[in-house]
N, C-alpha and C positions, 0 to 999 in steps of 0.2 A: 214584575218582580213578584215572587212569589213569599206568602207570609204564611207560617205554619203555626198551628195550634196544638199544644198535648195536651192531654188529660195532666190532672197533677197527680205525684206520686207521694211528694212528704205526708208522715204521719197526720191523720185527721183533717187534710186538708180538702175543702170542699169547693172552692171557686174556681172559676176557669177564666183565662187571661181576655177572653172575646167574646161577648154574647154574641147573637144573632146581628143584632140592632147596630152594634158597632163593625163586624164583619161586613155588614152591607155598604156603613160608611166607606169603607176602606176599598172594597170593588167597585163603588162607583166614583171613586178617585182615578181607578185603572190599577188598582194591585189586583191579584189573586188571592184567594185564600183556600189554603188548605188545614183541614181539621181532623184529628183523631176521631174515631169511632166514640161516642159515648164522653167524652172530654167535659160536656156541657151538663148531663144529666144529674151530677149532685147537685148541682147549683139550681136546678129546675129548668134548664136547658134541652129538651131532648134533640136528639141528631135531625129530627125532621124540620125543625125550625132554622136550622142552619142552610141545609138543602135548599127549602124556599128562598132564601135571600141568596142562594148561587154559589153557598159554598163547597166546594170537593170536599167529601169525607173519605178516608183512609186509613190503614195502619199506621202505628207510630213509626215504624221503621222508615214506611214511604213518606212520611210527613219531615224526617230529618233528611230524607234525601233527596228531597224535592223542593223544599223551600229556602229561600235567601236568607228570610229572619225567622226567627224562632222568637214567637212570645209565650211568655210562663207567668204563671202568679209568682213561682218559686224557682228560680235559674238554680244552676247548678252549685252555685257557691253558697246558696241558702240553706241546702241541706245534705246530709252523706248520701244519700239515694241518689241525690240528681248527679253529683259529681261521679259517682259509679258507675249508673246506667247511663247517661243520657251525653257525659262526656264524649263517650267511645262510639258515638252515633254523630257525632258533628263533625263538620268537613272545615280543613282550613278557608278561610274567609267567611263566613259564615256569621249572619250578625246574632248574637241573641239580646234579647231584652226581657228585663222582669227585675225583680229583688233579688238581690246577689248576697246582700250581707258583705258586703267588701271590706268595712273595719273590722267586724268580728272573725272574717275570716280572709285574710290577705292573702293565703298561700294558695287558697282556690281561684283567686285573679289571677295569679302566676300560673297555676296549671291551664286555665284558660289562654292567657298568651302563649303558653309553649305551643297550642293546639293551633294557634294561628286564629282564634277569632277575634271577631271585635264585639264587645260587649259592654252594653247599657245598661247602669245599673239606677233603678227608679227611686232609689232611697237617695241618691246623690243629684236629682233635680234640683234645682238652688231655688230657693224661696223668694222669686222674683215676681211681680206683675204679670209679665206675659207668659210666666210658668203655672201659676194657679191653677189654669184647668190641667195642668199635667202632674199635678202633686198626690200620687200616690198616698202617700205616708197621712196626709191629711183626711183624704177619703176614707180610708182605712182605720183611723183613728175616732173619724166619726160614729160609725158601727161599732167600734170597740168600747166609748163609754156609754152609748146606748145600751148595749147589751150588757155590761157590767152593773148596772142599777137592777135590770131584770133578774140578773143572778143573783144579787144582793138583796132583793125583795122575795126572791122562791127561797131563800134559805132561813130569811128572819122571821122568826115567830110571832110577828105582829105585825097589822098592817102600816102600808105607808100614811094614807090620810087621816087629818081628824076628821070622827065620824060622830055625829049628834042623833045618837039613835033613841028608843023608846027604852032600851036597857042600860042608857048612859052614854056619855060623853068619852070617845075614845081619841088618846092624845097621839099626835102623829109622830111618825118616827122621823129621829134628827141624824143628818146624813152630814160627812163632812170629806170634801173632796182635796186631796192633795196634788197640787199642779194644775194650773189651769192652761193648758195648749188645747187642742182640738179636742180630744178624749174627754178631758176635765171639763169644759164647757158641754160638752155633748151630754155627759153624766149630772152634772149641774141640773141643766135643763131638763130631763128623763125624768130626774129626782123631784123636781118640783112639779113637774105634769101630772106627778103620781101623789103630790098631796105632802110631800117632806118639807122639814123646816133644814135649810142647806147653809152649810159653811162651805168656804174655801179658803184655799193658802196657797200662795206661789213665793219664790224665792224671788220673782220680776213684781217688784210694784207697780211696774205699769200696766198688769193685767187686772188689774182693781175696778175700773170703769166697765169691763168686759164681765167681769164675776158679777158685779150689780145689775147690768145688763139683763142678765138671764135670772135675775131674784134672788140670789145668795147673799149672804153677807161674806165680807172679805174680811179673813183674820190677820192681824198685823203684828207680827214678833219685832222686837227690839232688836234687828240684827242690820249692820251693814251693807245693802243690796245692791250700791252701783256698779258694779262689775259683775252683776248675774246674769248677764246676758249676753250670747254670742251675736256676729253679726247677722247670721241668719235667723236669729229670734228665739233659738233654743236656748234653754237653760246650761250655764257655763258648772264643771265641775267644781265643785268648793272645799275649804281647806276642812280638816279633819276639826280646827277649832271652831270654825264657823258650823256645822253640822252637830258637834257635841251641845254648842248653846242652842240651835235649833230644836233640837229633842228635847231638851229642858222645857223649853216655853209650850211644844207640841202637847205633851202628855197631859196637861190639863183637858186642853180640848178634844183631845181624843177620848178621854177617858168618859166626857158628858154626851157622845153622841153613839147613836146604835150600828149607825153603817158607816166606815171608814174605805174608799176607795182611792187606790194609789195609783199613780201615772208618770214619775217622775224617772227618766229614762235619760241617759247619755249616749250618744251612737258609738258604739264599739268598744266601750267600757262596762263595767259590773254598774247595776241600778246602785245607787245611795242607799244606804239603809236609815230611813226616816222612824219607823215605828217601830221600838223595843220592845223584847220580852214584858220588863216590867210597864209599859205602856198597856200591852196587851192584858196583863193581869188586871190591869185598873178598870179596865170597859166592865159593863154590865154583863151578865150570864145572858147567852143567847146573841151577843152581839157578833155582825159578821166584816170581815175585813176582806175586799175584792183586790187584789193586787195586778195591776195591768204591767209591771214590770218584773215578772214573774220568771220572762224567758232569760234576761240577764242575771237571774238570782234574787231580784225581789226587793220591793222597798220597805218589805217586812222582814222581821228578823227570823220570822218561825215558817215564811213562805216555802213550799217545795212546789216547782214548776208541773203543773199539771194532776195537782194533788189536792184532796180536801182534808185539811189541817182542823183538829179540833185542839184547843189549848187554854185553859183556863177558862173552861167554858164558851171560850169564843170560837166560832167557825172561821177559818181563813181560807180564801180560795185561792187558786196561782194559775189559772186558766190561762195558755197561752195560745189557743184557738177559738178566741172570741169573735173574731170577724168569720171566720166559716162557720158559724153557728148561726147566722143570715148569712147565708152565701147567695140567694139571687141579689139582693141589692147592693151586697160588697162586690158581685163580679159586674153588676151593670156598673158601678162608678168605677172600679179597676179598668174594665174596657173603656171608658169613656176615656179615661186618662192616659190609655195606650193609643186610643185612636187619635188622639189631641197633638199625641207627642210624635206621632209617627206621619201625621199630615203635615205639620209643622215642619218637619224635616225634608219630605217629599219634593223631590224636583227631577224633572227631566226621565223619568223612569228609574230613579235612584234614590237613596237616601247621602242627603248632603250633612256629613261628619265634617263641619267645617271648626276647626279648633279653636278659631275666631268668636264663635258663636258661644253665646254665654251658657246656653242650657247644655249644646254638647260638650264643652269643657268640663262643666260640672258633673257630668253622669259617662262621659265616656273612662270608662278603666283601661282597656287595653283594646290593641290594633296592629296588625303585620307582625306579630311577634314583639311587641314591647308593650311594658305594663307603661301606661300616660297618664294616669290621675295622680298628682304629685303626693296625695297624703298615701295612697297605696303606696307606692315607690317607698314615702319614708319610713312605713312598718316593715318594707321587706328588706330594708335596710340598703337599697337600691341608689345609686346617686343619680341628682337633678339628670332630665332630659337638656342635651345641649338646645339652646336655641337653634332654630334655622340662618342657614348661611344667607347675609343679605344678596341680593343681586348686585353682579360686578358693575352695574350702571348706576345704584343705587346712592342717591348722595350721605355724603355723611355729615355728623353733627357739625353746624356752623357753617353749614353750606350754606 
């Protein structure tokens, strides 16, 4: 079975889906790996390193023509160029593995199903113990949280740590992190390492202990939060009244901080607006906001994706490529996640995509011309798939 690795074509994307080390692990397990020339160069992995591990280098068209499985960071569903340029190169029965943005672009899933492709979406890998080492979203959030603090520090007109110098004492910067998932926790830890005083808030009160464990103060508001978390551990979308009261109580906290880092995102939906223009106006001149939810509209009312906005003497950053700004280690983590996923499913020379497997059931989008993921079928207004018929000799209920 042949795995194909392609160069990423999405704007500002520097990662590669497999680095040489993970490619070698797959080869050792009995698979073959074909890699497009130059695929890993932007991430710091030259072609020679792949060849040393036994990877065969070839042109992009040959990767698609030869590979049974195509692994990409951003698959055809996640960006227009992929759907337009890569989908025609795919062939019926081919397996695609990568980020696909299925909840944000379900029509792309329908197009890939129509092509007869089998597609695994890395965003949809379930948050279960067995799948922790396959969790691309957590891996990439780690990088994003770290990089967000560095971006804030580079734009803030003051130093992060408290310094006692011959010229006097410099007060530490104050940082407020909104949203305490993996990215938020990494942002807190990084800001603390740089010497800032850090506060954090999350709609899920259960994360308070995590915030305290990395050295920050957990901000608590007078809000009803019992129904704030879904079964997967993600924050749920809240009512307009909840968000209104949250904003009212958050304004004072935002105003007293030099840096605000927001990370609140809801899969497949517009990011909730948590930081309003009046909050921005109340911040001290020179303050910085880094909005990690910019790709879905942003948590700050004034955010513009991939732009640096200055409003009321506050700098607002809306980067959508934070992870790609550290492509070497981002690719290393991404590749290990894919390696673990593929090896867990590889049996007897093929991928065993058993629908009863919890991981497969979570991330399998389509197969044999049919969209199989129930959430995507609902978004596409497709009827639920019929359950497979029971064998003729299967006992009936009560027997």
